[in-house]
Structure formats: structure tokens, C-alpha cells
N, C-alpha and C positions, 0 to 999 in steps of 0.2 A: 855496581849494577844500576842501570837506569831506573828511575822512579817515576811513577805516575802521580801528578798532582791532582788534588780534588777537582779543580776546574776542568782538568783534561778528561775526566771520566765521562761526562755526558757527550762530549765531542767524540770520544772513542765509540760510544754506542751508535751515534749517528753515522760515523764513518763505516762501522760494520754493516749497518742496515743498508747503506748505499753499496758497499762492496758486494754483498750477497745479491742485491737487486740489479746492479748495473748491467750484467750480461743480458737480463731479460729486457732491459730498456733499450740497449744498444743493438742487440742482435736477437730478435725474436725467433724462437724455434719454429713456431707455426704462425707466421704473420697473417692476420685477417685482412681481407680486402676492405677498402673504405678509407675514409680520411684519417689522418694522424695529426698529432700536434707538431708545431714548429719546434726547432731545437730549443729556443728560448722558453717556450711554454713547457716543454718536457722537463727542463731543468727546474723550472719553478714548481711544477707539480711534484717532482721527486722530492724537493725540499719540503713542500707542504705535507706530503704523505709521511715523511720521516718525522716531522714536527708533531703531526696529529697522533701517530702511533706511539712515539716515545713519551708523549704527554699524557697518555691515558693512565688514570689512577688505578685502573684494574689490571694494568700490564706490569708483571713483576718477574722475579727471579725464576719462577717455576713455569714461565711461558716463553714462547719464542715466535716471533712473527717476521716474515720477509715479504717482499712484494715484487711484482713485475708489471710490465705494461704491454698490452697488446691492442694496437689501434688506439682507441680512446677509452679503453677499459683498464681498470686497475685490478690486478689479480693478487689476492692476499693468500698467503700460505703460512704454514707453521703449526704450532700447537698451543692450545689454551687449556689451562688447568680448570677454568670455570666457564660455563656457557656464556656468561655475561660479557666476557672479553671478546668472544667472536662477534657478537652483535654490536658491542661498543666500537670495535675496530671498523666494521663495515659502515656503521653510521658516521664515524668520524671522517672517513675519506670520501663518502659519496657526495657530499656537498661542496667539495673543492671545485673551484671554477674550472670548467673545461672537461671535467670527468663526466662521461656519459653513462658508465655502468661500472659496477663493482662485482667481480666474480670472487666470492668469499669461500675459499677452499680450506680455511683454517680448521684443523681437526680438534674437536673438543675431547680432551682426555677423560676416560671413565673415572667416576668417583670411586675411590678405593682407600680405606683406612690403611691397608698394607702399603700402598704406594705413598701415602702421606708419611708413614714411618720411614720409608726409604728417603723421601725428600728431606726430612729432618736430619737423618743420619748423614747424608751426603753434604747437606748444607753446613753442618757443624764441622765435618772433617775438612772441608775445603776452606771455609772462611775463618776458622780458628788457627789454621796453619800460618805460621809467622810470615812466610814469604808471599802468601796470597792475600793477606789482610788489606793490602793496598787496593784490591779490586772491589772492596766492600765499603760503601759509604758509612756503614754502621761500625766498622772496625771491631766486630765481635761475633758472638754466637747467636743462635736462633732466638733464644729468650730475649736478648738485648734488642734484636732486630724487630721482634714483634711488639715489645714494650710491656707495660703493666698487664698482668693477667695472662701472660704467655704460658705459664705452667698449667693453668686450668684449660686453656685452649688446646694445648698439646695433648693433655690427658684425654680430652674429648675427641682427639683425632681431627682437630679443626684447622690444621696448617694450611689446607687449600683455601678455606674460607677466611683465614686470618694470616695472610702471607707476610713475609718480612717486608719492612718498610725501607725506602731509600734505594739508591742506585746500586746495581750489582753488575759487574762486567762479565761474570761467568754465570750463564743461565743453566739451570738444572731441569731437564725434562725426564719425567719418570712415567713409563707406560707399562703396566703389568710387570713391574720389577725390573724392566730394562731401562737403563739410564743412558742419556745422551747429554753431553756437555756442549753448549754453544757459546760463542762470544769471542772476545779478542784479549790476548795476553801479550806482554811485551817481549817474551823470549821463549825458546823451546823448553828451557828448564821449568818455567812456571807451568807450561802446558803439561809436561810430564808429571810434575808434582800433583797437579789437579786431577789427572787421570788416576794416579796411584791412590790418592786420598779417596776418590769416588769408589775405586775397586775395593777398598777396605771396609766399605759400609755394609753392615749386616742387612740381608734381604735383597741386595742388588744382584740380580741374576747375571747381568752383563753390563759393560760400560763401553760406549762408543765415544771417543774423545774427538769431537769436531771443532775444537778451539782453533782459532786462527792466530798466528803470530803477527803482531803489528808490523806492517811494512812488507809482509810476505805476499807473493803473488799466488801462492798455492790456494786451492779451493778445499773446503772441508771434505772429509772422506765420505760423508753421506749427506744428502740434502733433505731438508724438511719437506714433508709432503705439501 
């Protein structure tokens, strides 16, 4: 079975971000009148946005951000487990050369101790599964990912404010008990295993598996708002 090397993981994240965003860049659904960027500038700005978003220290495994382009406006979409991420993302891209406006449509998820418990359960079931550990830079469970003091943080229901560290290829969005998986995996088997692991988590009312298989042209079954 093919393996993902550690250096390949950040590249995979950038690839996914572009995969989800490219349709909005190339074929805008509702093109706005007015000036647009040249092809060269568009490619530069896409790379800059990817770099800015993936480099945010507040962007983690319980968040998901995509973007599109309309005219000279960057449209941000997705889900943030903390309000600070929405503002951080908007501020990160608004100063990119050539960007005239940022339409920040990222949805801030409601604070919920119950959802935090679901996040913890889904995280541990996915990232301690032997075949899925390669998608986790920490190669372990939630306690290891959070680091010293994890037990106290989890008992206090603080997983949202103390999220796992490091890169994760599979992102876990929880909204009022409903779970959605976003990200890229290398084969259909890994996608199916991740979905089954998420479905086994106590407190998860439903699970939408929107993982994309690397190299697949298929789109996720549901799109982030």
C-alpha cells in the first residue's frame, strides 16, 4: 500500500486547498463586473492565500477553510471552531498584493462542551487507527497531540481552546453533534475506515464523509458553507 512521507503531508494540504478552490478561481458562478487579475497574478495570489491560511497557528484539525475568487475579491468559506480563526484568516489574506476585498463567509461553530467531547472521541478513533496514523504528524492520540497538561484540559472541556498540535490530513468538523470529515487520503479504503471510525464515536448524531481520495477528480459530497 502506498505510504505518505512526512514531507508530503503539508504539500497534500496545499493541494487540497487548491483542489477545492480552483473551480471558483477558474469558472466563477456569479462573475462580478469590473477588473480581474491576469492569469499570472491569479496563480500568485492563489499560492499566497494557500500559504497564509495553512500557516495560521490558529488553524487546526477541528477547522476547515476553502477560498474562491470573484473579480479581485477573495471569498473565504468553511468552519472555524474559534472566532479568532475567522478574523485571523481574513486579516492574513487582505494584505496580499492585488487583493482589493475579502468576503469572509467562514462560519464560527458554536461553543459546546458536548461537541468538544465528540471532537475528542472522533479524533482518538481516527488517529489511533493503525492504517490512519500516517495522516497525523503526531502519530498518536489526543493527549499526545495536545501535550503536557492534556488531561486537565480535556476534563475542563477545553479541547477547542487547546486543539491538537501539528499537521493533520483529516479535519474533523463537529456542529451540534453532526460530524463532517474533510481532507485528502491516499485511497478509498482509508476514507471508508475514517468514516467508520467517526461513526463509532459516542455522541456523534451523524457523519458526512467528504474526504477526497488523492488523484481523484470527484468532488466532496457536500461543500463547506
